[in-house]
C-alpha positions as CSV (number, residue, x, y, z in Angstrom):
1,M,12.1,11.1,-6.7
2,K,10.5,14.2,-5.5
3,T,7.6,14.3,-3.2
4,V,4.9,16.9,-3.3
5,I,3.0,17.4,0.0
6,L,-0.3,19.5,-0.4
7,C,-0.6,21.5,2.7
8,G,-2.6,24.5,1.6
9,G,-6.1,23.8,2.8
10,K,-8.2,25.8,5.6
11,G,-9.1,22.5,7.3
12,T,-12.6,23.8,7.8
13,R,-13.9,20.3,9.1
14,L,-11.3,20.5,12.1
15,R,-12.2,24.0,13.1
16,P,-12.2,25.4,15.9
17,Y,-8.4,23.8,16.0
18,T,-7.6,25.4,12.7
19,H,-8.7,29.0,13.2
20,S,-5.3,30.0,13.9
21,V,-3.2,26.8,13.3
22,P,-3.0,25.2,9.6
23,K,-4.1,21.4,10.0
24,P,-0.4,20.1,9.0
25,M,0.6,21.9,12.0
26,L,-2.0,20.4,14.6
27,L,-0.2,18.4,17.3
28,L,-0.4,14.7,17.7
29,G,1.6,14.1,20.7
30,R,4.2,16.6,20.8
31,K,4.8,16.9,17.1
32,P,2.8,18.6,14.1
33,I,0.9,15.8,11.8
34,L,3.2,16.9,8.9
35,E,6.4,16.1,10.5
36,Y,5.5,12.6,11.0
37,T,5.2,12.3,7.2
38,I,8.7,14.1,6.3
39,E,10.2,11.7,8.9
40,K,8.8,8.7,7.4
41,L,10.0,10.0,3.6
42,K,13.3,10.5,4.9
43,V,13.7,7.0,6.3
44,E,12.4,5.7,3.0
45,G,14.8,7.5,1.1
46,F,12.7,10.4,-0.4
47,K,14.9,13.4,0.5
48,E,13.4,16.0,-1.9
49,V,10.0,17.6,-0.6
50,I,7.9,20.3,-2.0
51,L,5.6,21.6,0.4
52,A,2.5,23.3,-1.4
53,V,1.2,25.9,1.1
54,G,-1.2,28.5,1.3
55,H,-3.3,29.0,4.4
56,L,-1.1,30.2,7.2
57,K,1.8,29.2,5.4
58,E,4.1,31.1,7.3
59,Q,3.6,28.8,10.4
60,I,4.8,25.8,8.2
61,M,7.7,27.7,6.5
62,D,8.9,28.8,9.7
63,Y,8.8,25.3,11.5
64,F,10.4,23.1,8.6
65,G,12.5,25.8,7.2
66,D,14.8,24.3,4.4
67,G,14.6,20.8,6.0
68,S,18.0,20.1,7.0
69,K,17.3,19.3,10.7
70,Y,15.1,16.5,9.0
71,G,17.5,15.2,6.7
72,V,15.7,16.3,3.7
73,K,15.6,19.2,1.4
74,I,12.4,21.1,1.3
75,R,11.3,23.7,-1.1
76,Y,8.1,25.9,-1.1
77,S,5.3,26.3,-3.7
78,I,3.1,29.2,-2.4
79,E,-0.6,29.6,-3.1
80,Q,-1.8,33.3,-3.1
81,E,-5.4,32.2,-3.0
82,G,-7.1,28.9,-2.6
83,L,-6.6,26.7,-5.6
84,G,-7.9,23.3,-4.7
85,D,-5.4,20.3,-4.5
86,A,-5.4,20.1,-8.4
87,G,-4.6,23.6,-8.9
88,A,-2.2,23.6,-6.0
89,L,-0.2,20.8,-7.7
90,K,-0.4,22.7,-11.0
91,N,1.0,25.7,-9.3
92,A,4.1,23.4,-8.2
93,W,5.0,22.9,-11.9
94,K,8.0,24.8,-11.8
95,L,9.4,22.8,-9.0
96,I,8.6,19.6,-10.5
97,E,8.8,20.0,-14.4
98,K,12.3,18.2,-14.5
99,E,11.0,15.0,-12.9
100,E,9.6,12.3,-15.0
101,N,7.4,10.9,-12.2
102,F,6.8,12.1,-8.7
103,L,5.1,11.2,-5.4
104,V,2.2,13.3,-3.9
105,L,0.6,13.3,-0.5
106,M,-1.8,15.2,1.4
107,A,-0.6,16.9,4.7
108,D,-3.3,15.4,6.9
109,Q,-2.5,11.6,6.5
110,L,-0.8,9.1,8.4
111,T,0.1,5.6,7.2
112,N,2.7,2.8,7.4
113,L,2.5,2.2,3.8
114,D,6.0,2.0,2.4
115,Y,5.8,4.4,-0.4
116,K,8.5,2.7,-2.5
117,R,5.8,-0.2,-3.2
118,I,3.6,2.2,-5.1
119,V,6.5,3.8,-6.8
120,Q,7.9,0.5,-7.9
121,E,4.2,-0.7,-9.2
122,H,4.0,2.9,-11.2
123,L,7.3,2.4,-12.6
124,K,6.4,-1.0,-13.7
125,T,3.1,-0.3,-15.3
126,K,3.7,3.3,-16.7
127,P,0.4,4.7,-16.3
128,I,-0.1,8.4,-16.2
129,A,-1.2,8.3,-12.4
130,T,-1.3,5.3,-9.7
131,V,-3.5,6.0,-7.0
132,A,-3.2,3.9,-3.4
133,L,-6.5,2.1,-2.6
134,K,-7.2,1.3,1.1
135,R,-9.2,-1.8,1.2
136,V,-11.8,-1.1,4.0
137,G,-14.7,-3.4,5.5
138,I,-18.2,-1.5,5.9
139,P,-20.4,-3.3,8.2
140,L,-24.3,-3.1,7.7
141,Q,-26.3,-3.0,10.6
142,W,-29.1,-5.1,8.9
143,G,-29.5,-8.6,7.6
144,V,-29.2,-8.7,3.9
145,F,-31.7,-11.0,1.7
146,E,-31.1,-12.0,-1.9
147,T,-33.9,-13.1,-4.0
148,D,-34.4,-15.0,-7.0
149,S,-36.4,-13.8,-10.2
150,R,-39.7,-14.7,-8.7
151,G,-39.1,-12.9,-5.5
152,R,-38.3,-15.9,-3.5
153,I,-35.7,-15.5,-0.7
154,T,-32.8,-17.6,-1.6
155,S,-30.5,-16.5,1.2
156,L,-29.9,-14.3,4.4
157,A,-26.5,-12.7,5.4
158,E,-26.8,-11.3,8.8
159,K,-24.9,-8.0,9.2
160,P,-22.5,-8.5,6.4
161,I,-19.5,-6.5,6.0
162,I,-19.1,-5.1,2.5
163,E,-15.4,-4.5,1.3
164,K,-14.7,-1.3,-0.8
165,L,-11.5,0.4,-2.1
166,V,-11.3,3.9,-1.0
167,N,-9.3,6.7,-2.2
168,T,-6.3,7.5,0.0
169,A,-5.2,10.4,-2.1
170,I,-1.5,8.9,-2.2
171,Y,-0.5,9.4,-5.7
172,V,2.5,8.7,-8.1
173,F,2.2,10.7,-11.2
174,N,3.7,10.9,-14.4
175,K,4.7,14.6,-15.9
176,K,1.8,14.1,-18.5
177,V,-0.7,14.6,-15.5
178,F,-0.1,18.5,-15.9
179,E,-1.9,18.4,-19.3
180,Y,-5.2,17.4,-17.0
181,L,-4.7,19.6,-14.2
182,P,-6.9,23.0,-14.0
183,D,-5.6,26.2,-12.7
184,K,-8.2,25.7,-9.8
185,G,-9.7,22.2,-9.0
186,I,-9.8,19.0,-7.0
187,L,-8.1,16.0,-8.0
188,S,-10.9,13.6,-7.3
189,T,-13.6,15.2,-9.2
190,D,-11.9,17.4,-12.1
191,V,-9.0,15.1,-12.7
192,I,-9.4,11.3,-11.5
193,P,-12.7,11.1,-13.9
194,K,-10.8,12.4,-16.9
195,L,-7.7,10.0,-16.4
196,I,-10.4,7.2,-15.9
197,A,-11.9,8.0,-19.0
198,D,-8.5,7.8,-21.1
199,K,-7.8,4.7,-19.2
200,A,-4.5,6.3,-17.7
201,I,-4.8,5.5,-14.1
202,Q,-3.7,2.5,-12.3
203,G,-4.8,1.3,-8.6
204,F,-2.5,0.0,-5.9
205,T,-4.5,-1.9,-3.3
206,F,-2.9,-2.0,0.1
207,D,-4.0,-3.2,3.6
208,D,-1.4,-1.4,5.6
209,Y,-2.6,1.3,8.4
210,W,-4.1,4.6,6.9
211,I,-6.0,7.3,8.4
212,D,-7.1,10.8,7.2
213,V,-7.2,13.2,10.1
214,G,-10.0,15.0,8.5
215,S,-12.4,15.5,11.5
216,I,-12.3,16.7,14.8
217,R,-13.5,13.2,16.0
218,E,-10.9,11.5,14.0
219,Y,-8.0,13.9,15.4
220,E,-9.2,13.7,19.2
221,E,-9.1,9.8,19.0
222,I,-5.7,9.8,17.3
223,N,-4.1,12.2,19.4
224,Q,-5.2,10.7,22.4
225,A,-3.9,7.2,21.3
226,V,-0.6,9.0,20.6
227,S,-0.4,10.8,23.9
228,L,-1.3,7.5,25.6
229,A,1.5,5.6,23.9
230,D,3.9,8.5,24.6
231,L,2.9,8.3,28.3
232,I,3.4,4.8,28.4
233,S,6.9,5.1,26.9
234,R,8.0,7.8,29.2
235,I,6.8,5.5,32.3
236,K,8.9,2.5,31.0
237,N,12.0,4.5,30.3
238,H,11.5,6.0,33.9
239,D,11.6,2.4,35.1
């Protein structure tokens, strides 16, 4: 199964880091974010990768080339202008059209989710789209009361944790999704609501590690953690 990785965004939330470096090429430790994803795909058996590139695309294309040094085959879908993630996916049609189903990832994510699990679920249930949903707990800083119909307090939960399912932007799509894709647009606002209305989308809930490296705070925190782990590994190996 082919994998499309959407790499064309400008990464405005990560400026000034992304003024001269595309977000997928920002280093975590000694490697770009995107390299971790490509290496993970190879280990899990996904060896045909399409990189949808746009902003500062030459840096990505020069670094990854045809993918042979990573044991995968890489092809490129090039945006001449910003199309949004839905438009970028539609722009990659010619590289995907022979695939019945395909995996779609964002270039700024890290996860230990086994992609084969969501693919298997998609192939079993056969929707147009399957989206990976991460279960997260959101702590409230206040106590929460419940009341009955007469306004009498019936219970108090002190600083409860509310569980929600968040969109990780990890998708498996059937090729029918191209009927929904605009020339320019966003998957979460322009495509997913239509799939929901048509009852053509399935959720796959997981609890594995996942992070969207989308802000300066997240990038700096995870980069510090990766660098520290690398340093500890070097010290141990030296001993």
